[in-house]
C-alpha positions, 0 to 999 in steps of 0.5 A, a space after each residue: 499500500 501506498 504510502 498517504 501524501 500526507 506522509 510526502 518527503 518536501 522539495 530539499 534544495 541542490 547545495 551551490 558547486 563552488 562556480 557558482 559561489 565564485 561567479 558570484 564574489 566575482 558579481 560582487 567585487 565588481 559591484 563594490 569598485 562600480 560604487 568606489 569608481 562611480 560614487 554619486 551614479 552607483 548612488 541615484 539607480 541603487 535608490 531608483 532601484 529601489 523606490 522602484 521595487 518597493 512599488 512592485 512589491 507593494 502592487 504584489 503584496 495588494 494583488 496577493 492579499 485580495 486573491 487570498 481573501 476571495 479565497 478564505 475557507 477553500 484549501 488543500 482539500 477544494 482543490 484536491 477534490 476537482 480531481 478523481 483520486 482513482 486516475 490523478 496518484 495523489 501525492 502529486 496532486 499536493 506536492 503542485 498544491 504545495 509547491 505552487 503556495 509556496 512560490 506564490 508567496 511566503 507570506 499569504 497562504 493564498 489557495 491554489 485552484 485547478 482553472 487558475 492560470 501561471 498568469 493569474 498567477 504570476 508565474 513565468 513560464 521559466 520560473 514553471 520551466 526552471 524551479 517549478 519543475 523540478 521541485 515536483 519531478 523531485 517529491 513527486 517520484 516522476 521523471 523528467 525524461 522524455 517530457 517533449 513525448 508527453 501530451 501536455 508537452 507544451 499545453 500546460 496553461 492551467 494548475 490542472 494541466 500541469 497537473 496532469 501532465 507530471 499524472 503521464 510521466 513516468 515513475 522514477 525506479 
């Protein structure tokens, strides 16, 4: 008998490679050189960038708060009921729900719906491909090999599509 999905392992982030640390160190050294050699332009750039980031963060938080308020009382149970659990692996349902929730916001746990598009959740295609798919794959034990043979390949527009795409992938043996 398969373990219930609530006992599924959490995502384990891979360690940062030494080459990545070296790149970050070089980037930081270059930034320090620019601040040292051109203090006024760098200060003005930093102030302008900080103001822009603060405004965008406030907009994003307001949008997430409104979305969270409109879905008050919903949970993973509502999400799971939107799928036939005899056909769709419950581990995939839980992994998609939890990883999307963690990605969207750590401050506001926003209930995800199967009909949500990634644009509505402010998730870029690159973030989906580079981060979320790898996290969900690791948690569910589904392979990402031969993803181009999947009937949902290139057609993932909603959260439900992502669940069905992973459900069509083979398990890692």
